[in-house]
C-alpha positions in Angstrom: -10.0 -31.6 -42.8 -12.7 -29.2 -41.7 -16.2 -29.9 -42.8 -18.7 -27.0 -43.2 -22.1 -26.0 -44.4 -23.0 -22.7 -46.0 -25.9 -20.7 -44.8 -27.3 -18.1 -47.3 -30.3 -15.9 -47.1 -31.9 -12.9 -48.7 -34.8 -10.8 -47.4 -37.6 -9.9 -49.7 -36.8 -6.2 -49.9 -34.8 -5.2 -52.9 -32.7 -8.4 -53.1 -33.0 -10.9 -55.8 -32.5 -14.7 -56.2 -29.1 -14.1 -57.8 -27.8 -12.6 -54.5 -27.9 -16.2 -53.2 -25.7 -17.3 -56.1 -23.2 -14.6 -55.2 -23.2 -15.6 -51.5 -22.6 -19.3 -52.4 -19.9 -18.4 -54.9 -17.9 -16.3 -52.3 -18.5 -18.8 -49.5 -17.3 -21.7 -51.7 -14.2 -19.8 -52.8 -13.4 -19.1 -49.1 -13.8 -22.8 -48.3 -11.6 -23.9 -51.2 -8.9 -21.3 -50.2 -8.9 -22.7 -46.7 -9.1 -26.4 -47.5 -12.6 -26.8 -46.1 -15.1 -29.4 -47.4 -18.6 -28.1 -48.0 -21.3 -30.7 -47.1 -24.5 -28.8 -47.7 -26.1 -25.5 -48.4 -29.0 -24.2 -46.2 -30.8 -21.4 -48.1 -33.7 -19.2 -46.9 -35.3 -17.2 -49.7 -37.2 -14.0 -48.8 -36.8 -14.3 -45.0 -35.7 -11.4 -42.8 -32.8 -12.1 -40.4 -34.5 -10.1 -37.7 -36.5 -13.2 -36.9 -35.3 -16.8 -36.2 -38.4 -18.2 -37.9 -36.5 -19.3 -41.0 -37.0 -23.0 -41.9 -33.5 -23.7 -43.3 -31.8 -21.8 -40.5 -33.7 -23.9 -38.0 -32.8 -27.1 -39.9 -29.2 -26.1 -39.8 -29.3 -25.5 -36.0 -31.0 -28.9 -35.5 -28.5 -30.7 -37.8 -25.6 -29.3 -35.9 -26.4 -31.6 -33.0 -25.5 -34.6 -35.3 -21.9 -33.4 -35.3 -21.6 -33.8 -39.1 -19.9 -30.4 -39.6 -17.5 -28.1 -37.7 -18.4 -24.8 -39.3 -21.1 -22.6 -40.7 -19.9 -20.3 -43.4 -21.9 -17.2 -44.1 -21.2 -14.4 -46.7 -21.4 -11.8 -44.0 -22.5 -12.1 -40.3 -25.8 -10.2 -41.1 -26.9 -13.2 -43.2 -26.8 -15.3 -39.9 -28.8 -12.8 -37.9 -29.7 -9.1 -37.6 -30.8 -9.6 -34.0 -28.0 -9.6 -31.3 -30.0 -11.8 -28.9 -30.7 -14.5 -31.6 -27.2 -14.3 -32.8 -25.7 -15.0 -29.3 -28.3 -17.7 -28.6 -27.8 -19.6 -31.8 -24.0 -19.2 -31.8 -24.0 -20.6 -28.3 -26.1 -23.6 -29.4 -23.8 -24.3 -32.3 -20.7 -23.9 -30.1 -22.2 -26.6 -27.7 -22.1 -28.9 -30.8 -18.6 -27.9 -31.7 -19.7 -25.7 -34.6 -18.3 -22.2 -35.3 -19.8 -19.4 -37.5 -17.4 -17.9 -39.9 -17.8 -15.0 -42.3 -16.3 -15.5 -45.8 -15.9 -11.8 -46.4 -15.3 -10.2 -42.9 -11.8 -10.9 -41.5 -12.5 -11.6 -37.8 -9.6 -12.9 -35.8 -9.9 -15.6 -33.1 -8.4 -13.3 -30.4 -9.9 -10.7 -28.1 -10.0 -8.2 -31.0 -12.3 -10.6 -32.9 -14.8 -10.6 -30.0 -15.1 -6.8 -30.2 -15.3 -6.7 -34.0 -18.0 -9.3 -34.1 -20.0 -7.4 -31.5 -19.7 -4.2 -33.5 -20.7 -5.9 -36.8 -23.7 -7.6 -35.1 -24.8 -4.3 -33.4 -24.5 -2.4 -36.7 -26.6 -5.1 -38.5 -29.4 -4.7 -36.0 -29.1 -0.9 -36.1 -29.3 -0.9 -39.9 -32.3 -3.2 -39.9 -34.2 -1.1 -37.3 -33.4 2.2 -39.1 -34.6 0.8 -42.4 -37.8 -0.5 -40.8 -38.5 3.0 -39.4 -37.9 4.6 -42.8 -40.3 2.2 -44.6 -42.9 2.8 -41.9 -42.5 6.6 -42.1 -42.8 6.4 -45.9 -46.0 4.4 -45.7 -47.5 6.9 -43.2 -46.6 9.8 -45.5 -48.3 8.1 -48.5 
């Protein structure tokens, strides 16, 4: 049986505490449907995924070296990271420990098509984050 942890996060802008509950609910349903045992939740509240300076995220990466779990389940890949460099770096670190990152809501195959889809989703997350930051900055300048 596969053993997993759930990583959930929300950023401070326009997301509320209950968004964590929704992420956990969907990730847990995914685990149950796929006969995966959840060992722990790692939750970062009010942290942006543009940075890797998230305490529970770092704890999860460190804990992966203990080989207690095979999988990190996220609601969507943008919960893991909105920075392509960090995403690749931390997925590689997890992979060295035999851990795979899986999205509960985005169907990404294990084949070659999955590699392309994951790259596009990660690029879009970074694009969205950058675009939103520029809009906020422009709004503050105009005020």
